[in-house]
C-alpha positions in Angstrom: -24.4 -79.0 -71.8 -23.7 -76.3 -74.4 -20.1 -77.6 -74.8 -21.5 -81.1 -75.4 -23.8 -79.8 -78.1 -20.9 -77.8 -79.7 -18.8 -81.0 -79.8 -21.5 -83.0 -81.4 -21.9 -80.4 -84.1 -18.2 -80.2 -84.7 -18.1 -84.0 -85.0 -21.0 -84.0 -87.5 -19.1 -81.4 -89.6 -16.0 -83.5 -89.6 -17.8 -86.7 -90.6 -19.8 -85.0 -93.3 -16.5 -83.9 -95.1 -14.4 -87.0 -94.6 -12.1 -86.4 -97.5 -11.3 -82.8 -96.5 -10.8 -84.0 -92.9 -8.5 -86.8 -94.0 -6.5 -84.5 -96.3 -6.0 -81.9 -93.4 -5.0 -84.7 -91.0 -2.5 -86.2 -93.4 -0.9 -82.8 -93.9 -0.3 -82.6 -90.1 0.7 -86.3 -90.0 3.4 -86.0 -92.8 4.6 -82.7 -91.4 5.2 -84.1 -87.9 6.6 -87.3 -89.4 9.2 -85.5 -91.4 10.0 -83.3 -88.4 10.7 -86.3 -86.3 12.7 -88.1 -89.0 14.8 -85.1 -89.9 15.6 -83.9 -86.3 16.4 -87.5 -85.2 18.7 -88.1 -88.1 20.5 -84.7 -88.0 21.0 -84.9 -84.2 22.3 -88.4 -84.7 24.8 -87.3 -87.4 26.0 -84.4 -85.1 26.3 -86.8 -82.2 28.3 -89.2 -84.4 30.6 -86.5 -85.6 31.1 -85.2 -82.1 31.8 -88.6 -80.7 34.3 -89.4 -83.6 36.0 -85.9 -83.0 36.2 -86.6 -79.2 37.6 -90.1 -79.9 40.7 -88.5 -81.5 40.8 -85.2 -79.5 41.5 -84.9 -75.8 39.4 -82.5 -73.7 42.5 -80.4 -73.2 45.9 -80.6 -74.9 48.9 -78.9 -73.3 52.1 -78.4 -75.4 55.0 -76.1 -75.8 54.2 -73.7 -78.6 57.7 -72.1 -79.0 58.1 -69.1 -81.3 61.6 -68.0 -82.3 62.3 -64.4 -81.3 64.0 -62.6 -84.2 64.2 -59.2 -82.4 67.6 -60.1 -80.9 70.6 -61.4 -82.8 74.2 -62.3 -82.0 75.4 -59.7 -84.5 73.4 -57.0 -82.7 74.9 -58.0 -79.4 78.5 -58.2 -80.9 78.2 -54.8 -82.5 76.1 -53.3 -79.8 77.2 -49.8 -80.2 74.7 -47.0 -79.8 76.2 -45.2 -82.8 75.9 -48.1 -85.1 72.9 -49.7 -86.9 72.9 -53.5 -87.4 70.5 -55.1 -89.8 70.2 -58.9 -90.2 68.3 -60.1 -93.3 66.4 -63.4 -93.2 67.9 -64.9 -90.0 67.7 -68.6 -89.8 65.6 -70.0 -86.9 67.6 -71.4 -84.0 67.2 -74.9 -83.0 64.8 -75.2 -80.0 63.4 -78.1 -78.0 59.7 -78.5 -77.7 59.7 -80.4 -74.5 57.7 -79.3 -71.4 59.9 -78.5 -68.5 59.1 -80.3 -65.2 56.5 -82.4 -67.0 56.4 -84.9 -64.0 55.6 -82.1 -61.6 52.9 -80.7 -63.8 51.4 -84.2 -64.2 51.4 -84.6 -60.5 49.6 -81.4 -59.9 47.0 -82.2 -62.7 46.1 -85.5 -61.1 45.2 -83.6 -57.9 42.6 -81.5 -59.7 39.1 -82.9 -59.0 37.9 -81.8 -62.4 40.5 -84.0 -64.2 40.0 -87.8 -64.4 42.9 -88.9 -66.6 46.2 -87.4 -67.7 48.4 -88.9 -70.5 51.9 -87.5 -71.3 53.2 -88.3 -74.8 56.0 -87.6 -77.3 55.3 -87.4 -80.9 57.6 -87.3 -83.9 57.5 -87.7 -87.7 58.9 -90.9 -89.1 59.3 -93.0 -92.2 57.7 -96.5 -92.1 59.8 -98.9 -94.1 58.6 -102.4 -95.0 60.5 -104.0 -97.8 60.7 -101.5 -100.7 57.8 -99.5 -99.5 58.4 -96.3 -97.5 55.5 -94.2 -96.1 55.7 -90.9 -94.2 53.7 -90.8 -91.0 53.8 -90.0 -87.2 54.4 -92.0 -84.2 53.3 -91.2 -80.6 55.1 -92.6 -77.6 52.6 -93.0 -74.8 51.8 -94.7 -71.5 49.3 -96.9 -73.3 47.2 -97.5 -70.1 46.6 -93.7 -69.8 46.1 -93.2 -73.4 43.6 -96.0 -73.7 41.4 -94.5 -71.0 41.3 -91.0 -72.7 40.5 -92.3 -76.2 38.8 -95.6 -75.4 41.4 -97.4 -77.6 40.1 -100.8 -76.6 36.8 -100.1 -78.4 38.7 -99.1 -81.6 41.0 -102.1 -81.9 40.4 -104.3 -84.9 43.2 -106.7 -83.9 45.0 -107.2 -80.6 44.5 -105.1 -77.4 46.2 -102.0 -76.0 47.7 -104.1 -73.3 49.8 -105.9 -75.8 52.0 -102.9 -75.9 52.9 -103.4 -72.2 54.0 -107.0 -72.7 56.2 -106.2 -75.7 59.6 -104.6 -75.5 59.4 -102.9 -78.9 55.8 -103.4 -80.0 53.7 -101.0 -82.1 50.0 -100.5 -82.5 49.3 -99.2 -86.0 46.4 -97.5 -87.7 44.6 -100.0 -89.9 44.9 -97.8 -93.0 48.6 -97.5 -92.6 49.0 -101.2 -92.0 47.0 -102.0 -95.2 49.2 -99.6 -97.2 52.4 -101.4 -96.0 50.6 -104.9 -96.2 51.5 -105.5 -92.6 49.6 -107.9 -90.2 50.0 -109.0 -86.6 53.5 -110.1 -85.7 55.2 -108.5 -88.7 58.3 -106.3 -88.2 58.5 -102.7 -89.5 61.5 -100.4 -89.5 61.0 -96.7 -88.4 63.3 -93.9 -89.5 63.3 -90.5 -88.0 64.2 -87.2 -90.0 67.6 -87.3 -88.4 68.3 -90.8 -89.7 67.9 -92.9 -86.5 66.2 -96.3 -87.2 64.6 -98.8 -85.0 62.5 -102.0 -85.7 59.1 -102.7 -84.1 56.8 -105.6 -84.0 53.1 -105.1 -84.9 51.1 -106.1 -81.8 47.8 -104.4 -82.6 45.7 -102.5 -85.2 43.2 -99.7 -84.5 40.6 -97.9 -86.6 39.1 -94.6 -85.4 37.3 -93.9 -88.7 39.3 -90.7 -89.5 41.5 -91.4 -92.5 44.1 -88.8 -91.5 44.7 -90.7 -88.3 44.2 -94.3 -89.4 46.6 -93.9 -92.4 49.4 -92.1 -90.5 49.5 -92.7 -86.8 51.0 -95.5 -84.6 51.5 -95.9 -80.9 54.6 -97.2 -79.1 55.8 -97.1 -75.6 57.0 -93.6 -74.5 60.6 -94.9 -73.6 60.9 -96.3 -77.2 60.3 -92.9 -78.8 62.5 -91.2 -76.3 65.3 -93.7 -77.2 64.5 -93.3 -81.0 64.9 -89.5 -80.7 68.0 -89.7 -78.5 66.3 -88.0 -75.6 66.2 -88.8 -71.8 63.4 -90.3 -69.9 62.0 -86.9 -68.8 61.6 -85.6 -72.4 57.8 -84.9 -72.8 56.3 -82.6 -75.5 52.6 -83.0 -74.9 50.0 -83.7 -72.2 46.5 -85.0 -73.0 43.8 -84.4 -70.3 40.4 -86.0 -69.8 37.9 -84.0 -67.7 35.0 -85.0 -65.6 32.8 -83.0 -68.0 34.1 -81.7 -71.3 31.8 -78.7 -70.9 34.5 -77.4 -68.4 37.2 -77.6 -71.1 37.3 -74.0 -72.3 37.5 -72.4 -68.9 39.9 -75.1 -67.5 42.2 -74.7 -70.6 42.5 -70.9 -70.0 43.4 -71.5 -66.3 46.0 -74.1 -67.1 47.6 -71.9 -69.7 48.0 -69.1 -67.2 49.2 -71.4 -64.5 51.8 -73.3 -66.4 52.6 -70.8 -69.2 52.2 -73.4 -71.9 49.8 -73.5 -74.8 46.5 -75.1 -73.8 43.8 -76.0 -76.3 40.4 -77.2 -75.5 38.5 -79.7 -77.7 36.1 -77.1 -79.0 38.8 -74.7 -80.1 40.7 -77.6 -81.7 37.6 -78.6 -83.7 36.0 -75.3 -84.3 35.1 -76.1 -87.9 33.3 -79.3 -86.9 31.3 -77.4 -84.2 30.4 -74.7 -86.8 29.1 -77.3 -89.2 27.0 -78.9 -86.4 25.3 -75.5 -85.8 24.6 -75.0 -89.5 23.0 -78.5 -89.8 20.9 -77.9 -86.7 19.7 -74.5 -88.0 18.8 -76.0 -91.4 16.9 -78.9 -89.7 14.8 -76.6 -87.6 14.1 -74.2 -90.5 13.0 -77.0 -92.8 10.9 -78.6 -90.0 9.2 -75.4 -89.2 8.5 -74.8 -92.8 6.9 -78.2 -93.1 4.6 -77.5 -90.1 3.6 -74.1 -91.4 2.7 -75.6 -94.8 0.5 -78.2 -92.9 -1.0 -75.3 -90.9 -1.9 -73.4 -94.1 -3.5 -76.6 -95.4 -5.7 -76.7 -92.4 -6.5 -73.0 -92.7 -7.7 -73.4 -96.3 -9.8 -76.5 -95.5 -11.4 -74.7 -92.5 -12.0 -71.6 -94.6 -13.7 -73.7 -97.3 -15.7 -75.5 -94.7 -17.0 -72.2 -93.2 -17.9 -70.8 -96.6 -19.9 -74.0 -97.4 -21.6 -73.9 -94.0 -22.7 -70.2 -93.9 -26.3 -71.0 -93.9 -25.9 -73.7 -91.2 -24.0 -71.0 -89.1 -26.7 -68.5 -89.7 -29.4 -71.0 -88.6 -27.3 -71.9 -85.4 -27.0 -68.2 -84.5 -30.7 -67.6 -85.2 -31.5 -70.4 -82.7 -29.4 -68.7 -80.0 -25.9 -69.9 -80.4 -23.4 -67.2 -79.4 -20.3 -66.2 -81.3 -18.1 -68.1 -78.8 -20.1 -71.3 -79.5 -19.4 -70.9 -83.2 -15.7 -70.4 -82.5 -15.7 -73.4 -80.3 -17.3 -75.6 -83.0 -14.8 -74.8 -85.6 -11.9 -74.6 -83.3 -12.7 -78.0 -82.0 -12.5 -79.4 -85.5 -9.0 -77.9 -86.0 -7.9 -79.2 -82.6 -9.2 -82.7 -83.5 -7.3 -82.7 -86.8 -4.2 -81.5 -85.1 -4.2 -83.9 -82.2 -5.0 -87.0 -84.3 -2.7 -85.9 -87.1 0.2 -85.3 -84.6 -0.3 -88.7 -83.0 -0.2 -90.5 -86.3 2.7 -88.3 -87.4 4.7 -89.3 -84.4 4.0 -93.0 -84.9 4.9 -92.6 -88.6 8.0 -90.5 -87.7 9.2 -93.2 -85.2 8.7 -96.0 -87.8 10.6 -94.1 -90.4 13.4 -93.2 -88.0 13.7 -96.7 -86.8 13.8 -98.0 -90.3 16.6 -95.6 -91.2 18.5 -96.6 -88.1 18.6 -100.2 -89.3 19.9 -99.3 -92.8 23.6 -100.4 -93.1 26.0 -97.5 -93.6 27.7 -97.9 -97.1 31.1 -96.6 -96.1 33.0 -99.5 -94.9 36.0 -97.3 -93.8 33.9 -96.1 -90.8 34.4 -99.1 -88.6 32.5 -97.5 -85.7 29.4 -96.8 -87.8 27.5 -99.8 -88.9 24.2 -98.1 -89.5 22.9 -94.6 -90.2 23.1 -92.6 -87.0 19.6 -91.9 -85.6 18.9 -90.6 -82.1 15.6 -91.2 -80.3 14.8 -88.5 -77.8 11.5 -88.0 -76.0 11.9 -84.1 -76.2 11.7 -84.4 -80.0 8.4 -86.2 -79.8 7.1 -83.7 -77.2 7.9 -80.8 -79.3 6.4 -82.5 -82.3 3.2 -83.0 -80.5 3.1 -79.4 -79.3 3.7 -78.2 -82.8 1.0 -80.5 -84.1 -1.5 -79.0 -81.6 -0.5 -75.4 -81.7 -0.2 -75.0 -85.5 -3.7 -76.3 -86.4 -5.2 -74.3 -83.4 -3.7 -71.1 -84.8 -4.7 -72.0 -88.4 -8.3 -72.6 -87.3 -8.6 -69.5 -85.2 -9.1 -67.0 -88.0 -11.7 -68.9 -89.9 -13.5 -69.6 -86.5 -13.5 -65.8 -85.7 -14.8 -65.1 -89.1 -17.6 -67.6 -88.6 -18.5 -66.1 -85.3 -19.1 -62.7 -86.8 -21.6 -63.9 -89.5 -24.8 -61.9 -89.6 -27.6 -64.5 -89.7 -30.2 -62.1 -91.1 -28.0 -61.1 -94.1 -27.1 -64.8 -94.8 -30.7 -66.1 -94.7 -31.9 -63.2 -96.9 -29.3 -64.2 -99.5 
């Protein structure tokens, strides 16, 4: 019964000051709405950047990172006398091959690992693309296109043709869309490739892809592995790199360390290869939470000010209530109920407004046409964001209203009524 009376009094106070109640509620509403909008957008941006990064980076990349040893020289071995000192200034690096030894055996063992889903060997080299008088420097990767397409989802990034076209063409090439545009190439055209050693070979364009990263789309192409081995004058066992797709990319760092120890080759996980992108994601997340928390704190101070003003204006009413037998906890409950009401309804309206703003942003076309995979601004809708928004919307007003409520509960009715 006492609780019902306290609630009725709290309701009467709220309705008697509609403007103040509305202002306090709007403070919470806009604070929660901006929290939902910012966190949905920033998480969407981070997810897009991570997806783009993973679309061009394997979970694990194994390669032969050879370093020339300058501690031993032919001159030192020839004049290898303990009584003589041999000094060689600025020795030239010797020619070494970057191929992975026993690549077929390593690939066979990798495919037996339950944590590994796909393995794609490839051979990469720098080339000059020649079409008419135009010559552009770039790179070419010889791959087993079926394996490569599974790791990087090439089918979803093709703007013309399909990855399978490479299987049905003896000397076909799938080019980055930016590179093809620079050379003014289209499907079916022939392009001549020249290696740094002077070897040339002609290929027919059978597909165009666009990942959305200019450094890849403007320089890279795919051909069959055997064609690059022939272009470089190497045998069918010559492999320089192995890309790996894991069951879960969260296993990449630990698995990369194990593979490096097992095969004695350089093994990079996707996080290490893209450490700058991961660092920028952390910075953006931190900034989002700091700004969102600030918005909620500002809304809380607004409620605190309004509740403080309300209590100062209701001092005589509080004194009368206490004189009639209302305890201090009843006074706390009356004014805390007002804060809770403002917080709950403000949070609900804020979440509705935040969802509407987030959805509106998600339907705005992205202006950069080069990002083929991004048609609209990236926005993520996650229930956890709305849950935390509701909790903030309830807890912040509750804390903001607690101090004024405690102040009201300690009012001396005799002193107030005497003036």
